[in-house]
Every structure is written in C-alpha cells, then in structure tokens.
C-alpha positions as CSV (number, residue, x, y, z in Angstrom):
1,M,-22.4,-18.3,-13.0
2,D,-23.1,-14.8,-11.6
3,T,-24.8,-12.6,-14.2
4,I,-25.0,-9.4,-12.2
5,S,-22.6,-6.7,-13.4
6,P,-20.9,-4.1,-11.1
7,A,-22.8,-0.8,-10.8
8,A,-21.9,1.4,-13.7
9,A,-20.6,4.9,-13.0
10,G,-23.0,7.7,-13.8
11,T,-26.2,5.6,-13.9
12,T,-28.1,8.3,-11.9
13,G,-26.1,11.2,-13.3
14,Y,-24.0,11.5,-10.2
15,S,-20.2,11.1,-10.0
16,Y,-17.6,11.0,-7.3
17,A,-17.3,14.8,-7.5
18,D,-21.0,15.1,-6.5
19,L,-20.6,13.2,-3.2
20,P,-19.5,16.2,-1.1
21,G,-22.6,18.1,-2.3
22,L,-24.8,15.1,-1.3
23,I,-23.2,14.9,2.1
24,A,-23.7,18.7,2.6
25,L,-27.5,18.1,2.3
26,M,-27.4,16.2,5.5
27,T,-27.5,18.5,8.6
28,G,-27.8,17.9,12.3
29,D,-25.9,18.0,15.5
30,A,-24.2,14.6,15.2
31,K,-22.8,14.6,11.7
32,H,-19.4,12.8,12.5
33,E,-17.8,14.4,9.4
34,Q,-14.4,12.9,10.0
35,A,-15.8,9.4,10.2
36,A,-17.7,9.9,7.0
37,E,-14.8,11.4,5.2
38,S,-12.5,8.5,6.1
39,T,-14.8,6.0,4.4
40,L,-16.0,7.9,1.4
41,D,-13.4,6.8,-1.1
42,V,-13.7,3.1,-0.1
43,L,-17.4,3.2,-0.4
44,W,-17.4,4.8,-3.8
45,V,-14.9,2.4,-5.2
46,L,-16.9,-0.5,-3.9
47,Y,-20.2,0.6,-5.4
48,D,-18.8,2.2,-8.5
49,R,-16.2,-0.5,-9.6
50,V,-16.5,-3.6,-7.5
51,L,-19.9,-4.7,-6.1
52,R,-22.2,-6.7,-8.4
53,V,-25.4,-5.2,-7.1
54,S,-27.7,-2.4,-8.2
55,P,-31.2,-1.1,-7.2
56,A,-32.7,-3.5,-9.7
57,T,-30.8,-6.6,-8.3
58,A,-30.9,-5.7,-4.6
59,G,-33.2,-8.7,-4.0
60,D,-31.4,-11.2,-6.2
61,D,-29.8,-14.1,-4.3
62,A,-26.8,-13.9,-6.7
63,R,-26.0,-10.3,-5.7
64,D,-22.9,-9.3,-3.8
65,R,-23.5,-8.2,-0.2
66,F,-22.0,-5.1,1.4
67,L,-22.2,-4.8,5.2
68,L,-21.3,-1.6,7.0
69,S,-19.9,-2.2,10.4
70,K,-17.8,0.8,11.1
71,G,-19.7,3.0,13.5
72,H,-20.5,6.7,13.1
73,G,-20.6,8.8,10.0
74,P,-23.1,6.8,7.8
75,M,-23.4,10.1,5.8
76,A,-20.9,8.8,3.3
77,Y,-22.8,5.6,2.9
78,Y,-26.1,7.4,2.4
79,A,-24.5,9.7,-0.1
80,V,-23.1,6.8,-2.2
81,L,-26.4,5.0,-2.0
82,A,-28.2,8.1,-3.3
83,A,-25.6,8.6,-6.1
84,K,-26.2,5.0,-7.2
85,G,-29.9,5.1,-7.1
86,F,-30.7,3.0,-4.0
87,L,-31.9,6.1,-2.1
88,D,-33.8,9.2,-3.2
89,P,-31.5,12.2,-2.7
90,A,-34.6,14.1,-1.4
91,E,-34.4,12.0,1.8
92,L,-30.9,13.3,2.6
93,P,-31.9,16.6,4.3
94,G,-33.9,14.7,6.9
95,Y,-30.8,12.8,8.1
96,G,-31.1,12.0,11.8
97,G,-34.5,13.7,12.1
98,F,-37.7,12.4,13.6
99,G,-39.5,10.2,11.1
100,S,-36.6,10.0,8.7
101,P,-35.4,6.6,7.5
102,L,-31.8,7.9,7.7
103,G,-30.8,7.3,11.3
104,Q,-27.4,7.7,13.0
105,H,-26.9,4.0,12.1
106,P,-28.4,2.4,9.0
107,D,-31.6,0.3,9.3
108,R,-32.0,-2.5,6.8
109,N,-35.8,-2.4,7.2
110,L,-35.9,1.3,6.2
111,I,-33.3,1.8,3.5
112,P,-33.2,-0.1,0.2
113,G,-29.9,-1.9,-0.4
114,V,-28.8,-1.9,3.3
115,E,-28.0,-5.5,4.3
116,I,-27.7,-5.2,8.1
117,S,-28.8,-2.8,10.8
118,S,-25.5,-1.8,12.2
119,G,-24.2,0.2,15.1
120,S,-22.8,-2.1,17.7
121,L,-19.1,-2.3,17.1
122,G,-17.6,-5.8,16.5
123,H,-20.7,-7.3,14.9
124,G,-20.1,-6.7,11.2
125,L,-17.3,-9.1,10.5
126,P,-19.0,-12.0,12.4
127,L,-22.2,-11.3,10.5
128,A,-20.3,-11.2,7.2
129,T,-18.6,-14.5,8.0
130,G,-22.0,-16.1,8.6
131,T,-23.4,-14.6,5.5
132,A,-20.5,-16.0,3.4
133,L,-21.0,-19.4,5.0
134,G,-24.8,-19.3,4.3
135,L,-24.3,-18.3,0.7
136,R,-22.0,-21.3,0.1
137,A,-24.6,-23.6,1.7
138,M,-27.2,-22.1,-0.7
139,G,-25.0,-22.9,-3.6
140,Q,-24.5,-19.2,-4.4
141,T,-20.8,-19.6,-5.2
142,G,-20.6,-16.4,-7.3
143,A,-21.9,-14.1,-4.6
144,R,-19.3,-12.2,-2.6
145,V,-19.5,-10.6,0.8
146,F,-17.7,-7.3,1.6
147,V,-17.7,-5.8,5.1
148,L,-16.3,-2.4,6.1
149,I,-14.9,-2.1,9.6
150,G,-12.8,0.4,11.5
151,D,-9.4,-0.4,13.0
152,G,-10.8,0.3,16.5
153,E,-13.3,-2.5,16.1
154,L,-10.4,-5.0,16.1
155,D,-10.3,-4.4,19.9
156,E,-13.5,-6.4,20.1
157,G,-12.8,-10.1,20.6
158,S,-15.7,-11.2,18.4
159,N,-13.7,-10.1,15.4
160,H,-10.8,-12.4,16.2
161,E,-13.1,-15.4,16.5
162,A,-14.5,-14.5,13.1
163,I,-11.0,-14.1,11.6
164,A,-9.9,-17.5,12.8
165,F,-13.1,-19.3,11.7
166,A,-13.2,-17.7,8.3
167,R,-9.8,-19.1,7.3
168,A,-10.5,-22.5,8.8
169,A,-13.7,-22.6,6.7
170,R,-11.9,-21.4,3.6
171,L,-14.5,-18.6,3.0
172,E,-13.1,-17.3,-0.3
173,A,-16.2,-15.2,-0.8
174,L,-15.5,-13.1,2.3
175,H,-13.7,-9.7,2.0
176,V,-13.0,-7.3,4.8
177,V,-12.0,-3.7,4.4
178,V,-10.4,-2.2,7.5
179,V,-10.2,1.6,7.4
180,D,-7.1,2.3,9.4
181,N,-7.0,5.7,11.0
182,S,-4.9,4.7,13.9
183,S,-7.8,4.6,16.4
184,S,-7.2,1.1,17.7
185,T,-6.3,1.0,21.4
186,H,-3.8,-1.8,21.2
187,G,-2.5,-1.9,17.6
188,W,-0.8,-4.8,16.0
189,P,3.0,-5.5,15.5
190,G,3.7,-5.4,11.8
191,G,0.5,-3.7,11.0
192,I,-3.1,-4.8,10.9
193,E,-2.5,-6.9,7.8
194,A,-0.1,-9.0,9.8
195,R,-3.0,-10.0,12.1
196,F,-4.9,-11.4,9.1
197,A,-1.9,-12.9,7.4
198,T,-1.0,-14.8,10.6
199,E,-4.4,-16.5,10.4
200,G,-3.8,-17.5,6.8
201,W,-5.9,-14.7,5.1
202,S,-4.8,-13.0,1.9
203,A,-4.0,-9.4,2.9
204,R,-3.1,-6.1,1.2
205,R,-2.3,-2.6,2.5
206,V,-3.2,0.4,0.4
207,S,-4.0,4.1,0.6
208,A,-7.7,4.8,1.4
209,R,-7.5,7.7,-1.1
210,D,-6.1,5.8,-4.2
211,H,-9.1,4.6,-6.2
212,A,-7.0,2.5,-8.6
213,A,-5.1,0.8,-5.8
214,L,-8.3,0.2,-3.8
215,E,-9.9,-1.4,-6.9
216,A,-6.9,-3.6,-7.5
217,A,-6.7,-4.7,-3.9
218,L,-10.4,-5.4,-3.6
219,T,-10.5,-7.5,-6.7
220,A,-7.1,-9.4,-6.3
221,P,-7.4,-13.2,-6.6
222,H,-7.2,-15.1,-3.3
223,P,-8.2,-18.7,-4.1
224,G,-9.3,-20.7,-1.1
225,R,-8.8,-17.9,1.4
226,P,-10.7,-14.9,2.8
227,H,-9.3,-11.5,1.8
228,A,-8.5,-8.4,3.8
229,V,-7.7,-4.9,2.5
230,I,-6.2,-2.5,5.0
231,A,-7.1,1.0,3.7
232,V,-4.9,3.5,5.5
233,T,-6.0,7.1,5.9
234,G,-2.9,8.4,7.7
235,P,0.1,10.5,6.4
236,E,2.2,7.4,5.6
237,Q,0.0,6.9,2.6
C-alpha cells in the first residue's frame, strides 16, 4: 500500500498566487511565456493536489512519477518545483544562463525531482508507458505515472504506438495530460479525447484553468485502463 501523501499546499509558504512572481524571477531571451502560461494551472494542480511525491520522498520507489514532455516554457515547471520545495527559488534568476541548472529543457541530473531530461517532442508518452510497465514489474502497484504533453506532439508517430500499447498492456497506472491549445497540425475528428477513447483508454475533457475540474479528472477511477485528460486552453472552455 502506498504511504506517500500528496504534496500539501503551503508547505514552503508559497501558494498558487505566488507563481507569477516566481516566474518573473526568470529572465532571458527565450522565455516562451505563452507555453509556460498554458501549463501553469495543470502543473499546480498536479503537485498541489494529486501527485504523491515530495522533496523528502523524491527517491522513494513508491512515489508517483511526473514526466514533462511538452516542449518550451519550462518556467512554469521550475516555478512549481520551487513553490513545492524541490528547487531553491534563488536559482530562478539564473534560468537559461551559463552554469545554471535551469536550462531551456529540464535536466534530470541537475534538478531534484525531475524524472526525465526532456526536449525532443514525442518522447514523453513512450517513456511514461515504459515507466508504468517497469513499476508494475517491480511490484510497485501503488505508484502512478503522469506525463504532460502538448497537442502538437500527437503529430509524432511514437505517441500513437504508445497509445496502442498502453491499452493492450492495461497500464492503469499511466495518466497522460494533453494541453490542447489547437497547435496540432492535423487535429482529430471528435476531439483529441476521441483518439484515446478509440484505443480503449479512459478519457476526459476539461478546462485547463478550472482547478476543481482538473483535480476531478486527474483522479477519476479508470480500472484496468490508462487514462487521458485533455486540458483545453481555448475559448470554448
């Protein structure tokens, strides 16, 4: 039985309202503000309400894993990690600078709590699928895997192989959050959630700004199946 509790709000004295100020500490020529802004609410809800991981349990085999695949704008990720105590806020002003651990893409060897060194689009979901499979083989049935991808990443064929395999393998521990800002080249009839549902996944569509709806979608039961949450940033939400 998993004994790790979700990260409690306010453990470092920071709240959601402090995140813009933490992001503002990061300067540079390639800030990708729009990409960071589109993921901020999802990242906060994950770390504040859903993920069973903390700085103290980041090395525990029973922890939940979070994998950031969506390219550009890791500022939101760094801000949330700082707010939750994984990262010293004093590191934030060095973002993207020479010698700083905070690169344009996260490096798992440099930043506590980062599970993968990401950047190449289309890799995150396959890596998360393999992680979920590996955890099951280890007997870690309480550990869950969450991966955040962008809708544009679904143009990469590697994701569709992972989607098909995850359902066939009944990877219940696997959760994918697709931030949908209508940047996909091809799109999907019936919406992105239909792509996952066709393969037998559990799938929900919610506003990327509604924290209560995000929490409910991310924690919805889906026995025997992987789960997809489509977090929409557009005006329809």
